Structure formats: structure tokens, C-alpha cells
C-alpha positions as CSV (number, residue, x, y, z in Angstrom):
1,M,-56.6,5.5,34.5
2,K,-53.4,7.7,34.7
3,T,-51.5,4.9,33.1
4,K,-54.2,4.0,30.5
5,T,-53.6,7.7,29.4
6,L,-50.1,7.6,29.4
7,I,-50.1,4.6,27.5
8,F,-52.8,6.0,24.8
9,L,-50.6,9.2,24.8
10,L,-47.4,7.4,24.2
11,S,-48.9,5.0,21.3
12,G,-49.9,7.9,19.6
13,C,-46.9,9.7,20.0
14,I,-45.2,6.3,18.7
15,L,-47.7,6.3,15.7
16,T,-47.1,10.0,15.1
17,L,-43.2,9.4,14.7
18,S,-43.6,6.5,12.7
19,I,-45.3,8.2,10.3
20,L,-43.1,11.2,10.1
21,V,-40.4,8.7,9.7
22,I,-42.1,6.5,7.0
23,G,-43.1,9.8,5.1
24,Q,-39.0,11.3,5.6
25,F,-38.4,7.8,3.8
26,F,-40.7,7.7,0.9
27,I,-39.7,11.8,0.2
28,N,-35.7,10.8,0.5
29,R,-36.1,8.2,-1.9
30,Q,-38.4,10.5,-4.3
31,T,-35.8,13.0,-3.8
32,L,-33.0,10.9,-4.5
33,S,-34.4,9.4,-7.6
34,H,-35.0,12.9,-9.4
35,S,-32.0,14.2,-8.5
36,P,-28.7,12.8,-10.3
37,A,-26.5,15.4,-8.3
38,L,-27.4,13.7,-5.4
39,Q,-27.4,10.5,-6.5
40,L,-23.5,11.4,-7.8
41,K,-22.7,12.8,-4.3
42,V,-24.0,8.9,-2.8
43,A,-22.2,7.2,-5.2
44,E,-19.0,9.2,-4.4
45,L,-19.4,8.9,-0.7
46,K,-19.8,5.0,-1.0
47,A,-16.3,5.1,-3.2
48,V,-14.7,7.0,-0.5
49,A,-16.1,4.6,2.2
50,R,-14.6,1.5,-0.1
51,V,-11.0,2.6,-0.5
52,D,-11.2,3.5,3.5
53,S,-12.2,-0.3,3.6
54,V,-9.3,-1.1,1.4
55,R,-6.7,1.5,2.7
56,L,-7.5,0.2,6.4
57,E,-7.5,-3.5,5.6
58,N,-4.3,-2.9,4.0
59,I,-2.6,-1.2,7.1
60,K,-3.8,-4.1,9.1
61,R,-2.0,-6.8,7.1
62,V,1.3,-4.6,6.5
63,L,1.3,-4.1,10.4
64,A,1.1,-8.1,10.7
65,V,4.3,-8.1,8.6
66,I,6.4,-5.6,10.6
67,N,5.4,-7.3,13.9
68,R,6.6,-10.5,12.8
69,F,10.0,-9.1,11.8
70,N,10.8,-6.0,14.1
71,P,8.3,-5.7,16.5
72,R,10.5,-3.4,18.7
73,M,9.9,-0.7,16.0
74,P,7.8,2.3,17.7
75,E,3.9,2.1,16.7
76,S,4.3,5.8,15.1
77,V,6.6,4.3,12.7
78,K,5.4,1.1,12.2
79,T,1.6,3.0,11.1
80,A,3.8,5.5,8.8
81,I,5.4,2.7,7.0
82,A,2.1,0.7,6.4
83,S,0.2,4.1,5.5
84,E,2.9,4.8,2.8
85,I,3.1,0.9,1.8
86,S,-0.8,0.6,1.4
87,A,-0.5,4.0,-0.6
88,A,2.1,2.8,-3.0
89,S,0.1,-0.1,-3.5
90,M,-3.2,1.9,-4.3
91,K,-1.0,4.4,-6.5
92,Y,0.6,1.9,-8.9
93,E,-1.5,-0.9,-10.4
94,N,1.5,-2.9,-11.0
95,L,2.5,-3.1,-7.3
96,D,0.7,-4.8,-4.5
97,I,1.2,-4.7,-0.6
98,D,2.6,-8.4,-0.8
99,L,5.3,-7.5,-3.4
100,L,6.2,-4.6,-1.4
101,C,6.7,-6.2,1.9
102,A,8.4,-8.9,0.3
103,T,11.0,-7.0,-1.2
104,I,11.4,-4.7,1.8
105,T,11.6,-8.1,3.7
106,H,14.5,-9.1,1.7
107,E,16.2,-6.1,1.0
108,S,16.2,-5.2,4.8
109,A,18.0,-8.6,5.1
110,F,14.3,-9.6,7.0
111,T,14.9,-7.0,9.6
112,W,12.7,-4.0,8.5
113,N,15.1,-1.6,9.9
114,P,14.9,1.9,8.3
115,Q,18.3,2.5,9.2
116,V,20.1,-0.2,7.4
117,I,22.9,0.4,4.7
118,S,24.3,-2.5,2.7
119,P,28.7,-2.8,2.1
120,A,27.5,-1.2,-1.3
121,G,25.9,1.7,-0.1
122,A,22.0,1.2,-0.8
123,M,20.3,2.7,2.5
124,G,16.7,1.9,3.8
125,L,14.3,-0.2,3.8
126,M,14.1,-0.5,0.1
127,Q,17.8,0.0,-0.3
128,V,18.0,2.7,-2.8
129,M,21.3,3.7,-4.0
130,P,22.2,7.5,-3.2
131,A,22.3,8.6,-7.4
132,T,19.2,6.5,-7.7
133,G,17.7,8.1,-4.8
134,K,18.8,11.5,-5.6
135,F,17.3,11.3,-9.8
136,L,13.9,9.8,-8.1
137,A,13.2,12.4,-5.7
138,R,13.7,15.1,-8.5
139,I,10.6,13.3,-10.0
140,E,8.8,13.0,-7.1
141,G,9.1,16.1,-5.6
142,V,10.9,15.0,-2.6
143,E,13.7,17.6,-1.0
144,W,17.0,16.3,-1.3
145,T,19.4,17.1,1.4
146,T,21.8,14.5,2.1
147,A,21.7,10.6,1.2
148,Q,21.2,9.5,4.7
149,E,18.9,11.6,5.9
150,T,16.4,11.2,2.8
151,L,16.8,7.6,2.2
152,L,17.2,6.5,5.7
153,D,13.5,8.3,6.0
154,P,11.2,4.7,5.6
155,V,8.2,6.6,4.1
156,I,10.8,8.2,1.6
157,S,12.5,5.3,1.1
158,I,9.0,3.5,0.3
159,R,7.9,6.3,-1.8
160,L,11.2,6.2,-3.9
161,G,11.5,2.7,-4.1
162,S,8.4,1.6,-5.0
163,R,8.3,4.4,-8.1
164,Y,11.5,2.8,-9.2
165,L,10.0,-0.8,-8.7
166,S,7.3,0.0,-10.5
167,S,8.6,1.6,-13.4
168,L,11.1,-1.7,-13.8
169,I,8.1,-4.3,-13.5
170,E,6.1,-2.2,-16.1
171,I,9.3,-2.6,-18.7
172,Y,10.4,-5.9,-17.4
173,E,7.3,-7.8,-15.8
174,I,7.7,-8.8,-12.4
175,D,10.7,-11.3,-12.0
176,G,12.5,-8.9,-15.0
177,G,11.7,-5.8,-12.7
178,L,13.1,-7.7,-9.7
179,A,15.8,-8.6,-11.7
180,A,16.5,-5.2,-12.7
181,Y,15.7,-3.6,-9.2
182,N,18.8,-5.8,-8.0
183,G,21.1,-6.1,-10.9
184,G,20.6,-3.1,-13.1
185,G,18.2,-2.7,-16.3
186,S,20.7,-3.7,-18.9
187,M,21.5,-7.2,-17.2
188,A,17.7,-8.0,-16.7
189,A,16.8,-7.1,-20.4
190,R,19.7,-8.8,-21.5
191,W,18.4,-11.8,-19.0
192,I,14.8,-11.7,-20.9
193,R,16.3,-11.5,-24.1
194,M,18.0,-14.9,-23.6
195,N,15.0,-16.7,-22.2
196,K,16.3,-16.1,-18.5
197,A,19.0,-18.7,-18.9
198,D,20.9,-19.5,-16.2
199,G,24.5,-17.9,-15.9
200,V,23.1,-14.6,-17.4
201,L,22.1,-12.8,-13.8
202,Y,24.8,-12.3,-11.1
203,E,24.8,-15.0,-8.5
204,E,23.2,-12.6,-6.0
205,T,20.5,-11.3,-8.6
206,Q,19.9,-15.0,-9.7
207,N,19.2,-16.1,-6.1
208,Y,17.4,-12.7,-5.2
209,V,14.7,-13.0,-7.6
210,P,13.1,-16.6,-6.8
211,A,13.7,-15.6,-2.9
212,V,11.5,-12.8,-3.2
213,L,8.8,-14.5,-5.2
214,S,8.7,-17.0,-2.3
215,L,8.4,-14.5,0.2
216,Y,5.6,-12.8,-2.3
217,Q,3.9,-16.2,-2.3
218,E,4.1,-16.6,1.2
219,F,2.4,-13.4,2.4
220,R,0.0,-13.8,-0.4
221,E,-1.2,-17.0,0.7
222,L,-1.7,-15.5,4.8
223,N,-4.5,-13.3,3.3
């Protein structure tokens, strides 16, 4: 008898709870349908969730590239770099993480070493020259101490380098922007005026553009 009573009570509780849940569901739907402000808030939350999802996927993909070329890099540095690349790709419409990863891979001589310095004096992951870096730092509101301290910080290197690359691509499109990033804007402009004829660019730049584009295609095909 006690068992039957208990079952009866539990059934009653479950039924009551079900009625309350269903009622609350319809109340919420009714409230939502009559509240533009609430609808807007829900839409905003969904948008934030989508952005976070894209950001996490971007970071995951960048980490895979870093681990391929520099697996010994400290995890905290990897994450900071991946986060900055993701942020840059979302900030600039003409950049994506694959193009940024391709540029960094080539600029760092396939090392992804934040401390790399070229014989010409370009520094960091995106091989920014000190004079260019100082100018870009002022635009970006980045504190400039010394060239080494600023440009060998991988997050700052990506922030400044991506700003510079984006501005060049906006003027010269992707291949011209890459040519300008490596060999200068005046030469890239001349190359474009001459229908991208051979012999206009420096030999290094003429090799640089297809090399970065090849890496870009490779990274895109991985996803």
C-alpha cells in the first residue's frame, strides 16, 4: 500500500512539474514574442556565441600550424599568438588566418620563432622593419620602447604586421600586397602597371609572392 501511495504521489508531482514547465515554456514564448527588447537581447547572445565559436575554431587551426613548425614553443605563447591571429582575421576583411599563417611561416623562414631577425634588420614573426614598426605602433596606439623589445613581442608583431599587410592588400590586392610587403609599395605599383611582367620585381620578391600564395593554398586545403 505504501508503495502504491508513493507511486501515486510521485506521479502527481511529476504531472504537476510537467504542467509548470509547459506553462513556463508558453509564458516565455509569449513574453519573447511581445518583447522586441528581449528578442534583440537573445539575438545579441546568439551572435556572441557564433563569434566565440569562430574564434575558438580559428585558434585551433592556428595552433595546428604552430605545432607543425615550432612544437617546442611554450603553450602560453602559442595561445597568445593564435588569439592575435584570430583577432586580426576578424578585424580585417581582406585577411584570413590562412593568409596570415602563410605570411608568418615564410617571413620566419618556417621557424615560427618570435625572436628571428633578418640580415636586413627586419624583426619578429612578421619581419617588420623598425622604421615601419615605429610608424605602425603610433597608429595602433602601441607603446614603442626599443625596436627589439617591441617587434620581438609576437603579439605586437602580428598586430602591426597584419595592419600593414591589410593596408597593402587594400591598395594592391593579394599578390600585389604581398609584393609590396616584401619589396616596397612603389615597386609593387610599377609591377601592377606593367601587368605583373617578369623582371620588374626584385628576384627575392618575385620568388616571395608565389611562395606565400602556395603556402596559403596549402593551409586552406587543410581545413
